[in-house]
Structures are given as C-alpha cells and as structure tokens.
MIVOLUM-923067 format. One record per atom (N, C-alpha, C, CB): x, y, z; residue in three letters; atom name. Coordinates in Angstrom, 2 decimals. Glycine has a CB too. Example, Ala and Ser with C-alpha at 12.3 -4.5 7.8 and 13.67 -1.06 7.14 Angstrom:
x:13.19; y:-5.69; z:7.80; res:ALA; atom:N
x:12.30; y:-4.50; z:7.80; res:ALA; atom:CA
x:13.20; y:-3.30; z:7.80; res:ALA; atom:C
x:11.31; y:-4.47; z:9.05; res:ALA; atom:CB
x:12.85; y:-2.25; z:7.08; res:SER; atom:N
x:13.67; y:-1.06; z:7.14; res:SER; atom:CA
x:12.90; y:0.03; z:7.87; res:SER; atom:C
x:14.08; y:-0.60; z:5.72; res:SER; atom:CB
This chain:
x:-62.91; y:-48.60; z:84.69; res:UNK; atom:N
x:-62.14; y:-47.38; z:84.62; res:UNK; atom:CA
x:-63.03; y:-46.20; z:84.28; res:UNK; atom:C
x:-61.02; y:-47.53; z:83.60; res:UNK; atom:CB
x:-63.95; y:-46.42; z:83.34; res:UNK; atom:N
x:-64.85; y:-45.34; z:82.94; res:UNK; atom:CA
x:-65.71; y:-44.89; z:84.13; res:UNK; atom:C
x:-65.74; y:-45.79; z:81.77; res:UNK; atom:CB
x:-66.28; y:-45.85; z:84.82; res:UNK; atom:N
x:-67.16; y:-45.53; z:85.95; res:UNK; atom:CA
x:-66.41; y:-44.82; z:87.08; res:UNK; atom:C
x:-67.81; y:-46.81; z:86.48; res:UNK; atom:CB
x:-65.13; y:-45.12; z:87.22; res:UNK; atom:N
x:-64.32; y:-44.51; z:88.27; res:UNK; atom:CA
x:-63.67; y:-43.21; z:87.82; res:UNK; atom:C
x:-63.24; y:-45.49; z:88.73; res:UNK; atom:CB
x:-63.92; y:-42.81; z:86.56; res:UNK; atom:N
x:-63.37; y:-41.58; z:85.99; res:UNK; atom:CA
x:-61.84; y:-41.57; z:86.02; res:UNK; atom:C
x:-63.91; y:-40.36; z:86.73; res:UNK; atom:CB
x:-61.27; y:-42.73; z:85.74; res:UNK; atom:N
x:-59.81; y:-42.85; z:85.70; res:UNK; atom:CA
x:-59.32; y:-42.34; z:84.36; res:UNK; atom:C
x:-59.34; y:-44.32; z:85.93; res:UNK; atom:CB
x:-58.30; y:-41.49; z:84.40; res:UNK; atom:N
x:-57.67; y:-40.97; z:83.18; res:UNK; atom:CA
x:-56.39; y:-41.75; z:82.96; res:UNK; atom:C
x:-57.39; y:-39.42; z:83.29; res:UNK; atom:CB
x:-56.24; y:-42.30; z:81.76; res:UNK; atom:N
x:-55.04; y:-43.05; z:81.41; res:UNK; atom:CA
x:-54.04; y:-42.08; z:80.80; res:UNK; atom:C
x:-55.36; y:-44.22; z:80.42; res:UNK; atom:CB
x:-52.82; y:-42.12; z:81.27; res:UNK; atom:N
x:-51.76; y:-41.28; z:80.72; res:UNK; atom:CA
x:-50.79; y:-42.16; z:79.95; res:UNK; atom:C
x:-51.02; y:-40.48; z:81.84; res:UNK; atom:CB
x:-51.09; y:-42.35; z:78.66; res:UNK; atom:N
x:-50.25; y:-43.17; z:77.81; res:UNK; atom:CA
x:-49.13; y:-42.35; z:77.19; res:UNK; atom:C
x:-51.08; y:-43.83; z:76.72; res:UNK; atom:CB
x:-48.20; y:-43.02; z:76.59; res:UNK; atom:N
x:-47.07; y:-42.37; z:75.93; res:UNK; atom:CA
x:-46.94; y:-42.89; z:74.50; res:UNK; atom:C
x:-45.75; y:-42.61; z:76.72; res:UNK; atom:CB
x:-47.82; y:-42.47; z:73.58; res:UNK; atom:N
x:-47.78; y:-43.01; z:72.23; res:UNK; atom:CA
x:-46.46; y:-42.82; z:71.49; res:UNK; atom:C
x:-48.86; y:-42.39; z:71.43; res:UNK; atom:CB
x:-45.62; y:-41.81; z:71.82; res:UNK; atom:N
x:-44.35; y:-41.72; z:71.11; res:UNK; atom:CA
x:-43.47; y:-42.95; z:71.30; res:UNK; atom:C
x:-43.59; y:-40.49; z:71.56; res:UNK; atom:CB
x:-43.68; y:-43.69; z:72.38; res:UNK; atom:N
x:-42.88; y:-44.89; z:72.61; res:UNK; atom:CA
x:-43.11; y:-45.93; z:71.52; res:UNK; atom:C
x:-43.21; y:-45.49; z:73.98; res:UNK; atom:CB
x:-44.32; y:-45.97; z:70.93; res:UNK; atom:N
x:-44.59; y:-46.90; z:69.85; res:UNK; atom:CA
x:-43.65; y:-46.62; z:68.69; res:UNK; atom:C
x:-46.08; y:-46.80; z:69.38; res:UNK; atom:CB
x:-43.41; y:-45.36; z:68.40; res:UNK; atom:N
x:-42.50; y:-44.98; z:67.31; res:UNK; atom:CA
x:-41.04; y:-45.22; z:67.68; res:UNK; atom:C
x:-42.71; y:-43.52; z:66.93; res:UNK; atom:CB
x:-40.63; y:-44.71; z:68.81; res:UNK; atom:N
x:-39.21; y:-44.73; z:69.17; res:UNK; atom:CA
x:-38.71; y:-46.10; z:69.59; res:UNK; atom:C
x:-38.96; y:-43.76; z:70.26; res:UNK; atom:CB
x:-39.51; y:-46.90; z:70.28; res:UNK; atom:N
x:-39.04; y:-48.21; z:70.75; res:UNK; atom:CA
x:-40.03; y:-49.33; z:70.44; res:UNK; atom:C
x:-38.78; y:-48.16; z:72.24; res:UNK; atom:CB
x:-40.86; y:-49.12; z:69.43; res:UNK; atom:N
x:-41.90; y:-50.10; z:69.09; res:UNK; atom:CA
x:-41.39; y:-51.49; z:68.78; res:UNK; atom:C
x:-42.67; y:-49.61; z:67.94; res:UNK; atom:CB
x:-40.27; y:-51.59; z:68.07; res:UNK; atom:N
x:-39.77; y:-52.92; z:67.71; res:UNK; atom:CA
x:-39.37; y:-53.71; z:68.95; res:UNK; atom:C
x:-38.58; y:-52.80; z:66.76; res:UNK; atom:CB
x:-39.05; y:-53.03; z:70.02; res:UNK; atom:N
x:-38.71; y:-53.69; z:71.28; res:UNK; atom:CA
x:-39.90; y:-54.48; z:71.81; res:UNK; atom:C
x:-38.24; y:-52.66; z:72.33; res:UNK; atom:CB
x:-41.13; y:-53.98; z:71.59; res:UNK; atom:N
x:-42.33; y:-54.68; z:72.06; res:UNK; atom:CA
x:-42.55; y:-56.00; z:71.35; res:UNK; atom:C
x:-43.54; y:-53.79; z:71.89; res:UNK; atom:CB
x:-42.08; y:-56.11; z:70.11; res:UNK; atom:N
x:-42.31; y:-57.32; z:69.32; res:UNK; atom:CA
x:-41.76; y:-58.58; z:69.97; res:UNK; atom:C
x:-41.71; y:-57.17; z:67.95; res:UNK; atom:CB
x:-40.73; y:-58.45; z:70.77; res:UNK; atom:N
x:-40.16; y:-59.64; z:71.40; res:UNK; atom:CA
x:-41.12; y:-60.29; z:72.39; res:UNK; atom:C
x:-38.86; y:-59.30; z:72.10; res:UNK; atom:CB
x:-42.19; y:-59.58; z:72.76; res:UNK; atom:N
x:-43.17; y:-60.12; z:73.69; res:UNK; atom:CA
x:-44.36; y:-60.75; z:72.98; res:UNK; atom:C
x:-43.65; y:-59.03; z:74.60; res:UNK; atom:CB
x:-44.38; y:-60.71; z:71.65; res:UNK; atom:N
x:-45.43; y:-61.37; z:70.90; res:UNK; atom:CA
x:-46.52; y:-60.42; z:70.41; res:UNK; atom:C
x:-46.05; y:-62.44; z:71.73; res:UNK; atom:CB
x:-47.20; y:-60.85; z:69.37; res:UNK; atom:N
x:-48.22; y:-60.04; z:68.70; res:UNK; atom:CA
x:-49.34; y:-59.62; z:69.63; res:UNK; atom:C
x:-48.79; y:-60.81; z:67.54; res:UNK; atom:CB
x:-49.82; y:-60.52; z:70.47; res:UNK; atom:N
x:-50.94; y:-60.19; z:71.36; res:UNK; atom:CA
x:-50.56; y:-59.10; z:72.35; res:UNK; atom:C
x:-51.41; y:-61.43; z:72.11; res:UNK; atom:CB
x:-49.35; y:-59.12; z:72.84; res:UNK; atom:N
x:-48.93; y:-58.08; z:73.79; res:UNK; atom:CA
x:-48.69; y:-56.75; z:73.07; res:UNK; atom:C
x:-47.65; y:-58.52; z:74.52; res:UNK; atom:CB
x:-48.17; y:-56.81; z:71.85; res:UNK; atom:N
x:-47.99; y:-55.58; z:71.08; res:UNK; atom:CA
x:-49.34; y:-54.91; z:70.88; res:UNK; atom:C
x:-47.32; y:-55.88; z:69.70; res:UNK; atom:CB
x:-50.36; y:-55.71; z:70.68; res:UNK; atom:N
x:-51.73; y:-55.21; z:70.48; res:UNK; atom:CA
x:-52.16; y:-54.30; z:71.63; res:UNK; atom:C
x:-52.71; y:-56.38; z:70.34; res:UNK; atom:CB
x:-51.69; y:-54.56; z:72.84; res:UNK; atom:N
x:-52.14; y:-53.80; z:74.00; res:UNK; atom:CA
x:-51.12; y:-52.78; z:74.50; res:UNK; atom:C
x:-52.47; y:-54.74; z:75.11; res:UNK; atom:CB
x:-50.07; y:-52.53; z:73.71; res:UNK; atom:N
x:-49.12; y:-51.47; z:74.07; res:UNK; atom:CA
x:-49.70; y:-50.12; z:73.64; res:UNK; atom:C
x:-47.73; y:-51.72; z:73.39; res:UNK; atom:CB
x:-50.03; y:-49.30; z:74.59; res:UNK; atom:N
x:-50.60; y:-47.98; z:74.34; res:UNK; atom:CA
x:-51.88; y:-48.06; z:73.49; res:UNK; atom:C
x:-49.57; y:-47.09; z:73.63; res:UNK; atom:CB
x:-52.91; y:-48.73; z:74.01; res:UNK; atom:N
x:-54.16; y:-48.93; z:73.25; res:UNK; atom:CA
x:-55.10; y:-47.73; z:73.29; res:UNK; atom:C
x:-54.88; y:-50.15; z:73.78; res:UNK; atom:CB
x:-54.66; y:-46.61; z:72.79; res:UNK; atom:N
x:-55.43; y:-45.36; z:72.88; res:UNK; atom:CA
x:-56.82; y:-45.48; z:72.27; res:UNK; atom:C
x:-54.68; y:-44.25; z:72.20; res:UNK; atom:CB
x:-56.93; y:-46.09; z:71.10; res:UNK; atom:N
x:-58.25; y:-46.17; z:70.44; res:UNK; atom:CA
x:-59.23; y:-46.99; z:71.27; res:UNK; atom:C
x:-58.11; y:-46.79; z:69.03; res:UNK; atom:CB
x:-58.76; y:-48.06; z:71.86; res:UNK; atom:N
x:-59.65; y:-48.87; z:72.71; res:UNK; atom:CA
x:-60.15; y:-48.06; z:73.90; res:UNK; atom:C
x:-58.93; y:-50.14; z:73.20; res:UNK; atom:CB
x:-59.27; y:-47.28; z:74.50; res:UNK; atom:N
x:-59.70; y:-46.42; z:75.60; res:UNK; atom:CA
x:-60.76; y:-45.43; z:75.13; res:UNK; atom:C
x:-58.50; y:-45.66; z:76.21; res:UNK; atom:CB
x:-60.47; y:-44.74; z:74.04; res:UNK; atom:N
x:-61.39; y:-43.73; z:73.51; res:UNK; atom:CA
x:-62.74; y:-44.36; z:73.15; res:UNK; atom:C
x:-60.78; y:-43.02; z:72.28; res:UNK; atom:CB
x:-62.68; y:-45.50; z:72.45; res:UNK; atom:N
x:-63.91; y:-46.18; z:72.03; res:UNK; atom:CA
x:-64.77; y:-46.62; z:73.21; res:UNK; atom:C
x:-63.58; y:-47.39; z:71.18; res:UNK; atom:CB
x:-64.14; y:-46.83; z:74.36; res:UNK; atom:N
x:-64.87; y:-47.28; z:75.56; res:UNK; atom:CA
x:-65.15; y:-46.15; z:76.54; res:UNK; atom:C
x:-64.08; y:-48.37; z:76.25; res:UNK; atom:CB
x:-64.99; y:-44.90; z:76.07; res:UNK; atom:N
x:-65.34; y:-43.75; z:76.89; res:UNK; atom:CA
x:-64.35; y:-43.43; z:78.00; res:UNK; atom:C
x:-66.66; y:-43.97; z:77.48; res:UNK; atom:CB
x:-63.14; y:-43.95; z:77.88; res:UNK; atom:N
x:-62.10; y:-43.68; z:78.88; res:UNK; atom:CA
x:-61.23; y:-42.56; z:78.33; res:UNK; atom:C
x:-61.25; y:-44.97; z:79.19; res:UNK; atom:CB
x:-60.95; y:-41.59; z:79.16; res:UNK; atom:N
x:-60.12; y:-40.46; z:78.72; res:UNK; atom:CA
x:-58.68; y:-40.91; z:78.67; res:UNK; atom:C
x:-60.29; y:-39.24; z:79.67; res:UNK; atom:CB
x:-58.05; y:-40.71; z:77.51; res:UNK; atom:N
x:-56.66; y:-41.09; z:77.28; res:UNK; atom:CA
x:-55.86; y:-39.81; z:77.11; res:UNK; atom:C
x:-56.52; y:-42.02; z:76.03; res:UNK; atom:CB
x:-55.13; y:-39.45; z:78.13; res:UNK; atom:N
x:-54.31; y:-38.24; z:78.09; res:UNK; atom:CA
x:-52.90; y:-38.65; z:77.69; res:UNK; atom:C
x:-54.31; y:-37.49; z:79.47; res:UNK; atom:CB
x:-52.57; y:-38.48; z:76.44; res:UNK; atom:N
x:-51.26; y:-38.90; z:75.94; res:UNK; atom:CA
x:-50.19; y:-37.90; z:76.31; res:UNK; atom:C
x:-51.30; y:-39.09; z:74.42; res:UNK; atom:CB
x:-49.07; y:-38.42; z:76.69; res:UNK; atom:N
x:-47.93; y:-37.57; z:77.03; res:UNK; atom:CA
x:-46.70; y:-38.06; z:76.30; res:UNK; atom:C
x:-47.69; y:-37.56; z:78.54; res:UNK; atom:CB
x:-45.57; y:-37.54; z:76.72; res:UNK; atom:N
x:-44.30; y:-38.03; z:76.18; res:UNK; atom:CA
x:-43.48; y:-38.57; z:77.33; res:UNK; atom:C
x:-43.53; y:-36.90; z:75.41; res:UNK; atom:CB
x:-42.49; y:-39.33; z:77.02; res:UNK; atom:N
x:-41.62; y:-39.91; z:78.03; res:UNK; atom:CA
x:-40.22; y:-39.34; z:77.83; res:UNK; atom:C
x:-41.62; y:-41.49; z:77.96; res:UNK; atom:CB
x:-40.12; y:-38.04; z:78.08; res:UNK; atom:N
x:-38.85; y:-37.35; z:77.90; res:UNK; atom:CA
x:-37.86; y:-38.00; z:78.84; res:UNK; atom:C
x:-38.97; y:-35.81; z:78.16; res:UNK; atom:CB
x:-36.90; y:-38.31; z:78.52; res:UNK; atom:N
x:-35.67; y:-38.46; z:77.80; res:UNK; atom:CA
x:-35.69; y:-39.62; z:76.83; res:UNK; atom:C
x:-34.57; y:-38.62; z:78.75; res:UNK; atom:CB
x:-36.73; y:-40.44; z:76.82; res:UNK; atom:N
x:-36.82; y:-41.56; z:75.88; res:UNK; atom:CA
x:-37.34; y:-41.07; z:74.54; res:UNK; atom:C
x:-37.72; y:-42.67; z:76.45; res:UNK; atom:CB
x:-38.27; y:-40.13; z:74.56; res:UNK; atom:N
x:-38.87; y:-39.59; z:73.34; res:UNK; atom:CA
x:-38.79; y:-38.06; z:73.37; res:UNK; atom:C
x:-40.35; y:-40.07; z:73.18; res:UNK; atom:CB
x:-38.96; y:-37.42; z:72.22; res:UNK; atom:N
x:-38.95; y:-35.95; z:72.21; res:UNK; atom:CA
x:-40.10; y:-35.37; z:73.02; res:UNK; atom:C
x:-39.02; y:-35.43; z:70.76; res:UNK; atom:CB
x:-39.92; y:-34.18; z:73.52; res:UNK; atom:N
x:-40.93; y:-33.53; z:74.34; res:UNK; atom:CA
x:-42.10; y:-32.99; z:73.51; res:UNK; atom:C
x:-40.29; y:-32.40; z:75.12; res:UNK; atom:CB
x:-41.90; y:-32.78; z:72.23; res:UNK; atom:N
x:-42.93; y:-32.17; z:71.39; res:UNK; atom:CA
x:-44.23; y:-32.98; z:71.42; res:UNK; atom:C
x:-42.43; y:-32.06; z:69.95; res:UNK; atom:CB
x:-45.36; y:-32.34; z:71.73; res:UNK; atom:N
x:-46.63; y:-33.06; z:71.70; res:UNK; atom:CA
x:-47.02; y:-33.49; z:70.29; res:UNK; atom:C
x:-47.73; y:-32.18; z:72.28; res:UNK; atom:CB
x:-46.49; y:-32.84; z:69.27; res:UNK; atom:N
x:-46.80; y:-33.22; z:67.89; res:UNK; atom:CA
x:-46.25; y:-34.60; z:67.57; res:UNK; atom:C
x:-46.24; y:-32.18; z:66.90; res:UNK; atom:CB
x:-45.13; y:-34.95; z:68.15; res:UNK; atom:N
x:-44.58; y:-36.29; z:67.98; res:UNK; atom:CA
x:-45.57; y:-37.32; z:68.53; res:UNK; atom:C
x:-43.21; y:-36.43; z:68.69; res:UNK; atom:CB
x:-46.17; y:-37.02; z:69.67; res:UNK; atom:N
x:-47.15; y:-37.93; z:70.26; res:UNK; atom:CA
x:-48.41; y:-38.06; z:69.45; res:UNK; atom:C
x:-47.51; y:-37.46; z:71.63; res:UNK; atom:CB
x:-48.91; y:-36.95; z:68.92; res:UNK; atom:N
x:-50.11; y:-36.99; z:68.08; res:UNK; atom:CA
x:-49.82; y:-37.83; z:66.83; res:UNK; atom:C
x:-50.56; y:-35.55; z:67.68; res:UNK; atom:CB
x:-48.68; y:-37.55; z:66.19; res:UNK; atom:N
x:-48.30; y:-38.30; z:64.99; res:UNK; atom:CA
x:-48.17; y:-39.79; z:65.30; res:UNK; atom:C
x:-46.97; y:-37.76; z:64.42; res:UNK; atom:CB
x:-47.51; y:-40.12; z:66.40; res:UNK; atom:N
x:-47.31; y:-41.53; z:66.77; res:UNK; atom:CA
x:-48.63; y:-42.23; z:67.03; res:UNK; atom:C
x:-46.41; y:-41.63; z:68.01; res:UNK; atom:CB
x:-49.58; y:-41.56; z:67.66; res:UNK; atom:N
x:-50.88; y:-42.16; z:67.94; res:UNK; atom:CA
x:-51.68; y:-42.38; z:66.66; res:UNK; atom:C
x:-51.68; y:-41.27; z:68.89; res:UNK; atom:CB
x:-51.49; y:-41.53; z:65.68; res:UNK; atom:N
x:-52.21; y:-41.65; z:64.40; res:UNK; atom:CA
x:-51.61; y:-42.72; z:63.51; res:UNK; atom:C
x:-52.21; y:-40.30; z:63.67; res:UNK; atom:CB
x:-50.28; y:-42.78; z:63.39; res:UNK; atom:N
x:-49.67; y:-43.72; z:62.44; res:UNK; atom:CA
x:-49.19; y:-45.02; z:63.07; res:UNK; atom:C
x:-48.51; y:-43.06; z:61.76; res:UNK; atom:CB
x:-48.78; y:-45.01; z:64.34; res:UNK; atom:N
x:-48.30; y:-46.19; z:65.07; res:UNK; atom:CA
x:-47.22; y:-46.95; z:64.32; res:UNK; atom:C
x:-49.45; y:-47.12; z:65.35; res:UNK; atom:CB
x:-46.29; y:-46.23; z:63.69; res:UNK; atom:N
x:-45.19; y:-46.88; z:62.98; res:UNK; atom:CA
x:-43.95; y:-46.95; z:63.87; res:UNK; atom:C
x:-44.86; y:-46.12; z:61.68; res:UNK; atom:CB
x:-43.21; y:-48.04; z:63.71; res:UNK; atom:N
x:-41.96; y:-48.21; z:64.41; res:UNK; atom:CA
x:-40.84; y:-47.51; z:63.65; res:UNK; atom:C
x:-41.64; y:-49.72; z:64.60; res:UNK; atom:CB
x:-39.98; y:-46.80; z:64.34; res:UNK; atom:N
x:-38.87; y:-46.07; z:63.74; res:UNK; atom:CA
x:-37.91; y:-46.99; z:63.00; res:UNK; atom:C
x:-38.12; y:-45.29; z:64.80; res:UNK; atom:CB
x:-37.57; y:-48.11; z:63.59; res:UNK; atom:N
x:-36.56; y:-49.00; z:63.04; res:UNK; atom:CA
x:-37.04; y:-49.77; z:61.83; res:UNK; atom:C
x:-36.11; y:-49.96; z:64.08; res:UNK; atom:CB
x:-38.25; y:-50.33; z:61.91; res:UNK; atom:N
x:-38.74; y:-51.22; z:60.85; res:UNK; atom:CA
x:-39.76; y:-50.57; z:59.91; res:UNK; atom:C
x:-39.35; y:-52.43; z:61.46; res:UNK; atom:CB
x:-40.39; y:-49.50; z:60.36; res:UNK; atom:N
x:-41.47; y:-48.90; z:59.57; res:UNK; atom:CA
x:-42.78; y:-49.66; z:59.70; res:UNK; atom:C
x:-41.08; y:-48.82; z:58.12; res:UNK; atom:CB
x:-42.77; y:-50.76; z:60.47; res:UNK; atom:N
x:-43.96; y:-51.59; z:60.68; res:UNK; atom:CA
x:-45.01; y:-50.81; z:61.46; res:UNK; atom:C
x:-43.59; y:-52.89; z:61.42; res:UNK; atom:CB
x:-46.27; y:-50.97; z:61.05; res:UNK; atom:N
x:-47.39; y:-50.39; z:61.80; res:UNK; atom:CA
x:-47.74; y:-51.39; z:62.89; res:UNK; atom:C
x:-48.63; y:-50.08; z:60.87; res:UNK; atom:CB
x:-47.61; y:-50.97; z:64.13; res:UNK; atom:N
x:-47.87; y:-51.84; z:65.26; res:UNK; atom:CA
x:-49.31; y:-51.69; z:65.73; res:UNK; atom:C
x:-46.89; y:-51.55; z:66.41; res:UNK; atom:CB
x:-50.03; y:-52.78; z:65.75; res:UNK; atom:N
x:-51.44; y:-52.81; z:66.15; res:UNK; atom:CA
x:-52.22; y:-51.69; z:65.46; res:UNK; atom:C
x:-51.56; y:-52.68; z:67.67; res:UNK; atom:CB
x:-52.37; y:-51.79; z:64.13; res:UNK; atom:N
x:-53.06; y:-50.74; z:63.39; res:UNK; atom:CA
x:-54.48; y:-50.47; z:63.89; res:UNK; atom:C
x:-53.11; y:-51.09; z:61.93; res:UNK; atom:CB
x:-55.09; y:-51.46; z:64.52; res:UNK; atom:N
x:-56.45; y:-51.26; z:65.05; res:UNK; atom:CA
x:-56.47; y:-50.27; z:66.21; res:UNK; atom:C
x:-57.04; y:-52.59; z:65.51; res:UNK; atom:CB
x:-55.29; y:-49.90; z:66.73; res:UNK; atom:N
x:-55.21; y:-48.93; z:67.82; res:UNK; atom:CA
x:-54.87; y:-47.52; z:67.33; res:UNK; atom:C
x:-54.18; y:-49.37; z:68.83; res:UNK; atom:CB
x:-54.76; y:-47.34; z:66.00; res:UNK; atom:N
x:-54.51; y:-45.99; z:65.49; res:UNK; atom:CA
x:-55.72; y:-45.11; z:65.77; res:UNK; atom:C
x:-54.20; y:-46.02; z:63.97; res:UNK; atom:CB
x:-55.46; y:-43.89; z:66.13; res:UNK; atom:N
x:-56.54; y:-42.93; z:66.34; res:UNK; atom:CA
x:-56.56; y:-41.95; z:65.17; res:UNK; atom:C
x:-56.37; y:-42.18; z:67.70; res:UNK; atom:CB
x:-57.70; y:-41.32; z:64.98; res:UNK; atom:N
x:-57.78; y:-40.29; z:63.95; res:UNK; atom:CA
x:-57.61; y:-38.94; z:64.63; res:UNK; atom:C
x:-59.12; y:-40.36; z:63.17; res:UNK; atom:CB
x:-57.17; y:-37.97; z:63.87; res:UNK; atom:N
x:-57.03; y:-36.63; z:64.44; res:UNK; atom:CA
x:-58.40; y:-36.08; z:64.82; res:UNK; atom:C
x:-56.33; y:-35.67; z:63.46; res:UNK; atom:CB
x:-59.46; y:-36.59; z:64.19; res:UNK; atom:N
x:-60.81; y:-36.13; z:64.52; res:UNK; atom:CA
x:-61.25; y:-36.62; z:65.90; res:UNK; atom:C
x:-61.81; y:-36.61; z:63.47; res:UNK; atom:CB
x:-60.66; y:-37.74; z:66.37; res:UNK; atom:N
x:-61.08; y:-38.28; z:67.66; res:UNK; atom:CA
x:-60.19; y:-37.78; z:68.80; res:UNK; atom:C
x:-61.06; y:-39.80; z:67.63; res:UNK; atom:CB
x:-59.23; y:-36.94; z:68.48; res:UNK; atom:N
x:-58.32; y:-36.47; z:69.51; res:UNK; atom:CA
x:-58.57; y:-35.01; z:69.84; res:UNK; atom:C
x:-56.87; y:-36.68; z:69.08; res:UNK; atom:CB
x:-58.18; y:-34.62; z:71.01; res:UNK; atom:N
x:-58.24; y:-33.23; z:71.41; res:UNK; atom:CA
x:-56.92; y:-32.94; z:72.10; res:UNK; atom:C
x:-59.48; y:-32.92; z:72.35; res:UNK; atom:CB
x:-56.27; y:-31.93; z:71.66; res:UNK; atom:N
x:-54.97; y:-31.58; z:72.21; res:UNK; atom:CA
x:-55.08; y:-30.22; z:72.88; res:UNK; atom:C
x:-53.88; y:-31.57; z:71.12; res:UNK; atom:CB
x:-54.58; y:-30.15; z:74.06; res:UNK; atom:N
x:-54.50; y:-28.87; z:74.74; res:UNK; atom:CA
x:-53.04; y:-28.66; z:75.09; res:UNK; atom:C
x:-55.43; y:-28.82; z:76.02; res:UNK; atom:CB
x:-52.47; y:-27.60; z:74.58; res:UNK; atom:N
x:-51.08; y:-27.29; z:74.90; res:UNK; atom:CA
x:-50.99; y:-25.95; z:75.57; res:UNK; atom:C
x:-50.22; y:-27.32; z:73.64; res:UNK; atom:CB
x:-50.20; y:-25.88; z:76.62; res:UNK; atom:N
x:-50.02; y:-24.62; z:77.33; res:UNK; atom:CA
x:-48.54; y:-24.25; z:77.33; res:UNK; atom:C
x:-50.55; y:-24.73; z:78.79; res:UNK; atom:CB
x:-48.27; y:-23.04; z:76.89; res:UNK; atom:N
x:-46.92; y:-22.52; z:76.88; res:UNK; atom:CA
x:-46.97; y:-21.07; z:77.30; res:UNK; atom:C
x:-46.25; y:-22.69; z:75.50; res:UNK; atom:CB
x:-46.15; y:-20.69; z:78.22; res:UNK; atom:N
x:-46.08; y:-19.29; z:78.62; res:UNK; atom:CA
x:-47.40; y:-18.73; z:79.09; res:UNK; atom:C
x:-45.59; y:-18.47; z:77.49; res:UNK; atom:CB
x:-48.23; y:-19.57; z:79.74; res:UNK; atom:N
x:-49.49; y:-19.09; z:80.29; res:UNK; atom:CA
x:-50.63; y:-19.07; z:79.29; res:UNK; atom:C
x:-49.31; y:-17.73; z:80.83; res:UNK; atom:CB
x:-50.38; y:-19.41; z:78.02; res:UNK; atom:N
x:-51.45; y:-19.43; z:77.02; res:UNK; atom:CA
x:-51.74; y:-20.87; z:76.65; res:UNK; atom:C
x:-51.07; y:-18.60; z:75.76; res:UNK; atom:CB
x:-53.03; y:-21.22; z:76.59; res:UNK; atom:N
x:-53.44; y:-22.57; z:76.21; res:UNK; atom:CA
x:-54.19; y:-22.51; z:74.89; res:UNK; atom:C
x:-54.32; y:-23.21; z:77.32; res:UNK; atom:CB
x:-53.96; y:-23.52; z:74.07; res:UNK; atom:N
x:-54.61; y:-23.59; z:72.75; res:UNK; atom:CA
x:-55.16; y:-24.98; z:72.55; res:UNK; atom:C
x:-53.63; y:-23.22; z:71.62; res:UNK; atom:CB
x:-56.30; y:-25.08; z:71.90; res:UNK; atom:N
x:-56.89; y:-26.36; z:71.53; res:UNK; atom:CA
x:-56.75; y:-26.57; z:70.04; res:UNK; atom:C
x:-58.37; y:-26.42; z:71.95; res:UNK; atom:CB
x:-56.54; y:-27.83; z:69.65; res:UNK; atom:N
x:-56.62; y:-28.16; z:68.23; res:UNK; atom:CA
x:-58.10; y:-28.15; z:67.87; res:UNK; atom:C
x:-55.95; y:-29.56; z:67.91; res:UNK; atom:CB
x:-58.43; y:-27.57; z:66.77; res:UNK; atom:N
x:-59.82; y:-27.52; z:66.34; res:UNK; atom:CA
x:-59.96; y:-28.17; z:64.97; res:UNK; atom:C
x:-60.33; y:-26.07; z:66.30; res:UNK; atom:CB
x:-61.14; y:-28.66; z:64.68; res:UNK; atom:N
x:-61.43; y:-29.27; z:63.39; res:UNK; atom:CA
x:-61.05; y:-28.31; z:62.27; res:UNK; atom:C
x:-62.92; y:-29.68; z:63.29; res:UNK; atom:CB
x:-60.35; y:-28.84; z:61.28; res:UNK; atom:N
x:-59.95; y:-28.04; z:60.15; res:UNK; atom:CA
x:-58.57; y:-27.41; z:60.28; res:UNK; atom:C
x:-60.93; y:-26.97; z:59.94; res:UNK; atom:CB
x:-57.99; y:-27.43; z:61.48; res:UNK; atom:N
x:-56.64; y:-26.89; z:61.64; res:UNK; atom:CA
x:-55.64; y:-27.83; z:60.99; res:UNK; atom:C
x:-56.30; y:-26.69; z:63.14; res:UNK; atom:CB
x:-54.65; y:-27.29; z:60.31; res:UNK; atom:N
x:-53.65; y:-28.18; z:59.70; res:UNK; atom:CA
x:-52.74; y:-28.78; z:60.77; res:UNK; atom:C
x:-52.80; y:-27.42; z:58.66; res:UNK; atom:CB
x:-52.38; y:-30.02; z:60.59; res:UNK; atom:N
x:-51.41; y:-30.66; z:61.46; res:UNK; atom:CA
x:-50.20; y:-30.95; z:60.62; res:UNK; atom:C
x:-51.98; y:-31.96; z:62.12; res:UNK; atom:CB
x:-49.09; y:-30.41; z:61.00; res:UNK; atom:N
x:-47.85; y:-30.56; z:60.24; res:UNK; atom:CA
x:-46.97; y:-31.59; z:60.90; res:UNK; atom:C
x:-47.12; y:-29.22; z:60.12; res:UNK; atom:CB
x:-46.56; y:-32.59; z:60.16; res:UNK; atom:N
x:-45.70; y:-33.63; z:60.72; res:UNK; atom:CA
x:-44.27; y:-33.32; z:60.40; res:UNK; atom:C
x:-46.08; y:-35.03; z:60.19; res:UNK; atom:CB
C-alpha cells in the first residue's frame, strides 16, 4: 500500500459508536478494526473520516475516537495498541473556503 501511495480512509468514530458490535467477531478481528496506528507506523497515509448518519459529522469526534478507542456502550478500550497520539495526527478542516491545520501546542477540546 505504501509503495502504491494508497490512502486509507478509515472511520475511527465507528469504534466509539458501534465498537461493542465488533466484539462478536473475536479479539483478533477487533484488533484490526480501524488500525490507524499500524497504518501510520508503516508509512501509510490514514485519512480518517466520519460515517455520517452512523456517527456525528464533527471531525473532533473522529480525532477523539482515534486517540481513546473507547466503546460508547461498555467504556472498553478496543485494541489499545491502535490508539494514536494527537502528535502523530494532522487534521485539515475546510469550512466556508478556509482551511486550517492542527498545530503542535493547540488545545484540543473534547
């Protein structure tokens, strides 16, 4: 994937909103549900999005979900080894023709 410059478009908010649903498929499969950190660690670009109408449209929900990987129903952290840090992420949001990047030191409000 890296050599082919493939960009993965994951939906980390799904881990929060429907994470417990993945558990019925077993621990090993949960491990590979939205493996953002593995992509990043292997030099693959992981462009996280949301799955609106299943999850909220807010990109902050996605950033939070990728960092904490907690399930809404149980509070369980799903595949903690796939949590990303805010330092390893870059967010670009565009609204009304203006684009902004998250920069080191900017506060992130959950």
